[in-house]
C-alpha positions as CSV (number, residue, x, y, z in Angstrom):
1,M,-26.5,24.1,1.8
2,H,-24.5,22.6,4.2
3,H,-21.8,24.5,6.2
4,R,-19.1,23.5,8.5
5,P,-18.9,24.3,12.1
6,Q,-16.6,27.1,13.1
7,E,-13.3,25.8,14.6
8,G,-13.9,25.8,18.3
9,A,-17.3,25.7,18.1
10,R,-18.6,23.7,21.0
11,Y,-20.2,20.0,19.0
12,D,-23.8,19.5,20.1
13,P,-25.2,15.9,18.7
14,D,-28.8,17.4,19.2
15,H,-28.4,19.9,16.7
16,D,-25.8,18.0,14.5
17,T,-26.8,18.6,10.7
18,T,-24.9,15.6,9.9
19,Q,-28.3,13.6,11.0
20,D,-30.0,15.3,8.2
21,T,-32.1,12.7,6.0
22,G,-32.4,14.7,3.0
23,R,-31.5,12.9,-0.2
24,H,-27.8,14.1,-0.4
25,A,-27.0,14.1,3.0
26,R,-25.6,10.6,2.9
27,C,-24.0,8.7,0.2
28,R,-23.5,4.7,0.2
29,P,-20.4,5.1,2.0
30,G,-21.8,7.1,4.7
31,V,-20.1,10.4,4.1
32,D,-22.0,13.6,4.4
33,A,-21.1,17.2,3.1
34,I,-20.4,18.3,6.2
35,D,-17.5,15.7,6.6
36,F,-15.3,17.6,4.2
37,V,-12.9,20.3,5.8
38,D,-13.5,22.4,3.0
39,P,-17.3,23.8,2.9
40,A,-16.7,23.9,-0.8
41,H,-15.9,20.4,-1.0
42,G,-18.8,19.3,0.8
43,Q,-21.1,21.6,-1.5
44,L,-19.5,20.0,-4.6
45,Y,-20.0,16.5,-3.1
46,A,-24.0,17.4,-2.4
47,L,-24.4,18.7,-6.3
48,L,-22.6,15.4,-7.7
49,L,-25.1,13.4,-5.5
50,D,-28.0,15.4,-6.5
51,M,-26.7,14.9,-10.4
52,H,-26.2,11.0,-9.3
53,E,-29.9,10.5,-8.1
54,A,-31.5,12.7,-11.0
55,G,-29.6,10.7,-13.6
56,E,-27.2,12.9,-14.7
57,P,-23.8,11.7,-15.9
58,V,-21.6,12.5,-13.4
59,G,-18.6,11.1,-15.3
60,D,-19.6,14.0,-17.9
61,I,-16.9,16.7,-17.0
62,G,-18.4,19.3,-19.2
63,A,-21.8,18.7,-17.5
64,V,-20.7,18.8,-14.1
65,R,-18.7,21.7,-14.7
66,Q,-22.0,23.5,-16.3
67,R,-23.7,22.7,-12.9
68,I,-20.8,23.9,-10.9
69,I,-21.2,27.1,-12.5
70,D,-24.7,27.0,-12.3
71,A,-24.7,26.4,-8.5
72,G,-22.1,29.8,-8.0
73,L,-19.4,26.9,-7.0
74,Y,-17.0,27.5,-9.6
75,D,-14.9,30.2,-8.0
76,D,-15.2,28.4,-4.5
77,I,-13.3,25.3,-6.0
78,G,-10.6,27.4,-7.5
79,G,-12.0,27.9,-11.1
80,A,-10.6,26.0,-13.7
81,V,-7.4,24.9,-12.3
82,G,-9.2,23.7,-9.2
83,L,-11.7,21.8,-11.1
84,A,-8.6,20.2,-13.0
85,A,-7.2,19.3,-9.5
86,I,-10.4,17.7,-8.3
87,V,-10.6,15.6,-11.6
88,S,-6.8,14.5,-11.6
89,N,-7.2,13.2,-8.3
90,V,-10.2,10.8,-9.0
91,S,-9.8,7.9,-6.9
92,A,-10.2,4.5,-8.3
93,T,-11.1,3.1,-4.9
94,P,-13.8,5.6,-3.8
95,R,-15.3,3.4,-1.0
96,Y,-11.9,3.3,0.3
97,Y,-11.3,7.3,0.5
98,A,-15.0,7.8,1.5
99,G,-13.9,5.9,4.7
100,L,-11.0,8.3,5.1
101,V,-12.9,11.4,5.0
102,R,-15.3,10.1,7.3
103,R,-12.9,8.9,10.2
104,A,-10.9,11.9,9.8
105,A,-14.6,14.2,10.4
106,H,-15.2,11.7,13.4
107,R,-11.6,12.6,14.8
108,R,-12.0,16.4,14.5
109,R,-15.6,15.6,16.3
110,I,-14.2,13.7,19.0
111,A,-10.9,16.4,19.2
112,A,-13.6,19.3,19.6
113,A,-15.7,17.6,22.3
114,I,-12.4,16.6,24.4
115,Q,-11.2,20.2,24.1
116,D,-14.7,21.3,25.3
117,A,-14.5,18.9,28.2
118,N,-10.6,20.2,29.1
119,G,-11.8,23.5,29.3
120,D,-15.1,22.6,31.5
121,L,-12.6,20.5,33.9
122,S,-10.6,23.4,34.4
123,D,-13.5,25.2,36.4
124,P,-13.6,23.8,39.9
125,T,-17.3,24.5,40.0
126,T,-18.4,22.3,36.7
127,D,-20.3,19.3,37.1
128,H,-17.9,16.8,35.9
129,Y,-20.7,14.3,35.6
130,Q,-22.7,16.7,33.4
131,T,-19.1,16.9,31.3
132,A,-19.0,13.2,31.0
133,A,-22.6,13.1,30.0
134,R,-21.9,15.2,27.1
135,V,-19.0,13.8,26.1
136,S,-20.4,10.3,26.1
137,A,-23.7,11.7,23.9
138,T,-20.9,13.2,21.3
139,L,-19.5,9.7,21.1
140,D,-22.8,8.0,20.9
141,A,-24.0,10.0,17.8
142,L,-21.0,9.4,15.8
143,A,-21.6,5.7,16.7
144,S,-24.9,5.7,15.5
145,R,-23.8,6.9,12.0
146,Q,-21.8,4.0,11.5
147,E,-23.4,2.3,8.5
148,V,-22.8,-1.3,9.1
149,R,-24.0,-3.7,6.3
150,F,-24.9,-7.2,7.5
151,E,-25.0,-10.1,5.1
152,S,-26.0,-13.8,5.5
153,V,-23.4,-16.2,4.5
154,G,-26.2,-17.1,1.5
155,D,-25.9,-13.7,0.4
156,I,-22.2,-13.9,0.6
157,A,-22.1,-17.3,-1.3
158,S,-24.3,-15.8,-4.0
159,A,-22.0,-13.0,-4.5
160,I,-19.2,-15.5,-5.0
161,L,-21.0,-17.5,-7.8
162,D,-21.7,-14.3,-9.4
163,G,-18.0,-13.5,-9.6
164,L,-16.6,-17.0,-10.8
165,D,-17.3,-16.1,-14.6
166,R,-15.8,-12.6,-14.1
167,P,-11.8,-12.2,-15.1
168,A,-9.8,-12.7,-12.0
169,R,-8.1,-10.1,-10.2
170,P,-4.5,-9.2,-11.9
171,M,-1.9,-11.7,-10.0
172,I,1.8,-10.7,-9.8
173,Y,3.6,-13.5,-10.6
174,T,7.1,-14.1,-9.2
175,G,8.8,-15.6,-12.0
176,L,9.8,-18.6,-9.6
177,E,7.7,-21.2,-11.3
178,K,7.6,-23.4,-8.4
179,F,6.2,-20.8,-6.0
180,D,3.5,-19.5,-8.7
181,A,2.5,-22.8,-9.3
182,R,1.7,-23.7,-5.5
183,I,0.7,-20.1,-4.0
184,G,-0.1,-18.2,-7.3
185,G,1.7,-15.1,-6.7
186,F,0.8,-11.7,-5.5
187,T,-2.6,-9.6,-5.4
188,A,-3.3,-5.8,-5.3
189,G,-3.5,-4.5,-1.7
190,E,-1.5,-7.3,0.0
191,L,1.7,-6.5,2.2
192,I,4.3,-9.4,1.4
193,V,7.4,-9.6,3.6
194,L,10.5,-11.3,2.0
195,A,13.0,-11.7,4.9
196,A,16.4,-13.5,4.7
197,R,19.8,-13.0,6.9
198,T,22.1,-10.9,5.3
199,S,24.1,-12.1,2.1
200,I,21.6,-14.7,1.5
201,G,19.8,-12.9,-1.4
202,K,16.8,-11.2,-0.4
203,S,17.6,-8.1,-2.5
204,A,18.7,-10.5,-5.4
205,M,15.4,-12.2,-5.7
206,A,13.2,-9.0,-5.1
207,A,15.3,-7.6,-8.1
208,Q,14.4,-10.8,-10.1
209,I,10.9,-10.5,-9.3
210,A,10.7,-7.1,-10.0
211,E,12.7,-7.3,-13.6
212,H,10.1,-10.4,-14.5
213,N,7.0,-8.3,-14.4
214,A,8.7,-5.1,-15.6
215,H,9.6,-6.6,-18.7
216,R,6.0,-7.7,-19.1
217,G,5.2,-3.9,-19.0
218,R,4.0,-4.0,-15.4
219,P,5.5,-0.9,-13.9
220,V,7.7,-1.5,-11.1
221,L,8.7,1.2,-8.4
222,F,12.0,-0.4,-6.7
223,V,12.8,1.9,-3.3
224,T,16.3,1.0,-2.3
225,L,17.8,2.2,1.1
226,E,20.6,0.3,0.9
227,M,22.2,-0.3,-2.7
228,E,22.0,2.3,-5.4
229,S,20.2,2.5,-8.2
230,A,23.3,1.3,-10.8
231,D,24.0,-1.7,-8.4
232,I,20.3,-3.0,-8.9
233,V,21.4,-2.5,-13.1
234,R,24.7,-4.0,-12.7
235,R,22.6,-7.5,-11.0
236,I,20.1,-7.4,-13.8
237,L,22.6,-7.1,-16.5
238,A,24.7,-10.3,-15.1
239,R,21.6,-12.0,-14.8
240,E,20.6,-11.2,-18.7
241,S,24.0,-11.7,-20.2
242,G,25.9,-14.5,-18.0
243,A,28.6,-12.4,-16.8
244,S,29.3,-12.0,-13.3
245,V,28.4,-9.1,-11.2
246,K,32.2,-8.7,-10.3
247,Q,33.2,-8.6,-13.9
248,I,30.9,-5.8,-14.8
249,R,32.1,-4.0,-11.8
250,G,36.0,-4.5,-12.2
251,G,36.4,-5.4,-16.0
252,G,38.2,-8.7,-17.3
253,L,35.2,-9.1,-19.6
254,S,35.7,-11.3,-22.9
255,D,34.5,-9.8,-25.9
256,S,31.3,-12.3,-26.1
257,Q,30.5,-11.2,-22.5
258,R,31.1,-7.5,-23.5
259,Q,28.3,-8.4,-26.4
260,G,26.3,-10.1,-24.2
261,I,26.2,-6.9,-21.5
262,I,25.4,-4.7,-24.3
263,G,22.7,-6.7,-25.7
264,A,21.1,-7.0,-22.1
265,A,21.3,-3.3,-21.6
266,G,19.4,-2.6,-25.4
267,D,16.7,-5.1,-23.7
268,L,16.5,-2.9,-21.0
269,Q,15.2,0.1,-22.9
270,G,11.6,0.3,-22.5
271,C,11.8,-1.9,-19.3
272,A,9.1,-0.7,-16.8
273,L,11.4,-1.1,-13.9
274,Y,12.4,2.4,-11.7
275,P,15.0,1.9,-9.0
276,H,15.1,5.0,-6.7
277,Y,17.9,5.2,-4.1
278,M,16.7,6.8,-0.9
279,P,19.2,6.0,1.6
280,T,17.6,8.3,4.7
281,A,14.1,7.6,3.7
282,R,11.0,7.5,6.3
283,V,8.1,5.6,5.3
284,Q,6.3,9.1,4.7
285,D,8.8,9.7,2.2
286,I,8.3,6.4,0.6
287,R,4.6,7.1,0.3
288,R,4.9,10.5,-1.3
289,I,7.4,9.1,-3.8
290,A,5.0,6.1,-4.5
291,K,2.1,8.2,-5.0
292,A,3.6,10.3,-7.3
293,F,5.1,7.3,-9.4
294,G,1.4,5.9,-9.6
295,A,0.2,9.1,-10.8
296,K,2.8,9.3,-13.6
297,H,3.6,5.8,-14.8
298,G,0.8,3.5,-12.6
299,I,2.1,0.9,-10.6
300,A,1.9,-2.9,-10.5
301,L,4.4,-3.4,-8.0
302,L,6.0,-1.6,-5.0
303,V,9.4,-3.1,-3.7
304,V,10.9,-1.6,-0.3
305,D,14.6,-2.7,0.5
306,Y,14.3,-2.9,3.6
307,L,12.1,-2.7,6.5
308,Q,15.0,-2.4,9.4
309,I,16.7,1.0,8.0
310,I,13.8,2.8,7.2
311,A,14.5,6.0,8.9
312,R,12.5,6.7,12.4
313,P,10.3,9.7,11.7
314,D,10.5,10.4,15.6
315,A,14.1,10.2,17.4
316,R,12.4,9.1,20.6
317,M,11.3,5.9,18.8
318,T,12.7,2.5,19.1
319,M,13.6,0.2,15.8
320,R,10.5,-1.6,17.1
321,D,7.9,1.2,17.0
322,T,9.4,2.4,13.4
323,V,9.2,-1.2,11.9
324,A,5.7,-1.4,13.5
325,D,4.8,2.1,11.8
326,A,6.4,1.1,8.6
327,T,4.3,-2.2,7.9
328,R,1.1,-0.3,8.9
329,A,2.0,2.2,6.6
330,L,3.0,0.1,3.8
331,K,-0.3,-2.5,4.3
332,Q,-2.3,0.8,3.7
333,L,-0.4,2.1,1.1
334,A,-1.1,-1.2,-0.9
335,G,-4.7,-0.6,-0.6
336,E,-4.3,3.2,-1.7
337,L,-2.0,2.0,-4.8
338,G,-4.0,-0.7,-5.2
339,C,-0.8,-3.1,-6.1
340,P,1.0,-5.5,-3.8
341,V,3.9,-4.3,-2.0
342,L,7.0,-6.3,-1.4
343,A,9.1,-5.2,1.7
344,L,12.4,-6.8,2.5
345,S,13.2,-7.7,6.1
346,Q,16.5,-8.7,7.9
347,L,16.4,-12.2,10.1
348,N,17.3,-11.6,13.6
349,R,20.8,-13.4,14.8
350,E,19.0,-16.1,16.5
351,S,18.2,-17.6,12.9
352,T,21.4,-18.3,12.2
353,R,21.7,-20.9,14.9
354,M,18.5,-22.4,13.7
355,E,18.1,-25.3,11.2
356,S,14.8,-23.4,9.5
357,P,13.7,-19.9,10.5
358,G,10.0,-19.2,11.8
359,L,8.0,-16.1,12.3
360,A,9.8,-15.2,15.9
361,Q,13.1,-14.9,13.7
362,L,11.7,-11.7,11.9
363,A,13.9,-8.9,13.5
364,E,11.3,-6.8,15.1
365,C,8.8,-9.1,13.9
366,S,5.5,-8.5,16.2
367,S,4.0,-6.2,13.6
368,I,5.3,-7.8,10.6
369,E,3.8,-10.7,11.6
370,A,0.5,-8.9,12.5
371,D,0.5,-6.7,9.1
372,A,1.8,-8.9,6.3
373,D,-0.6,-10.8,4.4
374,M,2.2,-13.2,3.3
375,V,5.7,-13.9,4.7
376,L,8.5,-15.6,3.1
377,A,11.9,-16.3,4.0
378,I,14.9,-17.6,1.8
379,H,16.9,-20.6,3.6
380,R,20.2,-21.2,3.0
381,R,22.6,-22.7,5.6
382,S,25.4,-20.0,4.7
383,P,25.8,-17.4,1.8
384,Q,28.6,-19.9,0.1
385,D,25.5,-22.9,-0.3
386,T,23.9,-22.8,-4.0
387,E,21.0,-24.7,-2.5
388,G,18.3,-24.2,-0.4
389,E,14.4,-23.3,0.0
390,L,11.7,-20.8,0.1
391,L,9.6,-21.1,3.2
392,V,6.2,-19.7,2.7
393,L,5.8,-18.9,6.9
394,K,2.7,-17.1,6.6
395,N,-0.4,-17.2,3.9
396,R,-3.4,-15.5,5.0
397,N,-5.1,-16.6,1.6
398,G,-3.6,-20.2,1.1
399,E,-1.6,-22.5,2.6
400,A,1.9,-22.1,4.4
401,I,4.7,-24.4,3.1
402,D,8.2,-25.1,2.8
403,L,9.4,-25.0,-1.2
404,Q,12.4,-27.3,-1.4
405,G,14.6,-27.2,-4.3
406,L,15.6,-23.6,-4.4
407,R,19.1,-22.9,-6.1
408,W,21.1,-20.1,-6.1
409,D,24.0,-18.8,-9.0
410,G,26.0,-16.7,-7.0
411,A,27.8,-15.0,-10.1
412,R,24.6,-14.4,-11.9
413,M,22.6,-13.2,-8.7
414,Q,19.9,-15.5,-9.7
415,F,17.3,-17.9,-8.0
416,S,15.6,-21.0,-9.6
417,F,13.9,-24.3,-8.5
418,A,15.2,-27.4,-9.5
419,G,13.0,-29.4,-11.8
420,Q,9.8,-28.6,-14.1
421,Y,7.0,-26.8,-13.0
422,E,3.8,-25.4,-14.6
423,E,4.3,-22.1,-16.3
424,L,2.3,-19.6,-14.6
425,S,4.8,-16.7,-14.7
426,S,3.4,-14.5,-17.1
């Protein structure tokens, strides 16, 4: 059975048991039992590999439990409670999490090698060339463990052909027919950034997209750092009833409008949209809430409103650093959750003087442009204008185009496109 080296022990690549070529030493994603911080988890992992290679059903919890008991691991993993916790956290993306385990193990070994080197170099009699060689050997040993699979274009083309008859990946449509017809919506794992100047309607469009999907039974978490949850619901009630947000907030409703709001409120019962107000959230807080929501409800779309007011995790960080940290984390979170993440962003002041904004007008733009799979911008000349365009400034998997004919209904806080388009928004 593999055992983890004691903390602080010198890493010796010539005696690294991760080089073991035994049949359960390595799984397809390149993870070894020794890569787990908890030795019991590493032993459980090796046991599951044994079961899999023997053709035993690793999905049968009863069979797995009996094998764990037979191997004497039941108490080590925490008994019934520990086993239940492991089962409840089974990932739908095992290869992704295997990569996380492998990279964390590599970081620990590199850190241990550097710590050893620092100790050696504090002694003036140490041969620093030997220390450098030892660190280099450690890095070479870790690099040699990387499993790199090379595929020819022919192999890749064959895989694409095999997938033509499979169901397409679930698409999250916006409900804006012209956009859905031309672009096709959002897919799992994507980070989409929706940008606009202040009071141009980015929050309203995000809420409209969220509601469109939530009404179709797709759970949507709308994390808002700016508007309270009730404000989002007022906008939805206005859009569905025909009354204005101002009337809903301040009164002056006719009987027919009041009945329309009551009916709209009834339609929201069972709607899978969950606004969550977090005015001082850091990106790690958003990640924690989204993971908890996904575990409880499942999640089809995460909306974050908006990037530039996410709290700094460290007071010494600049706004640019904070936004960069947020976009990287949200892109990673999209992969972990298996859903698209729609993050809202401000356009900078320069955009007010431009005929049409571009990527350079994204506030704190460099990381947004790099990390996002798609960048959209709502362009209206002023908050009073009812006509504008939706700009696709970046589209990693399609065309970047300007969609003309965008219309804004300020009373109902709703966007639409002029003309008729193929209905894809299901």
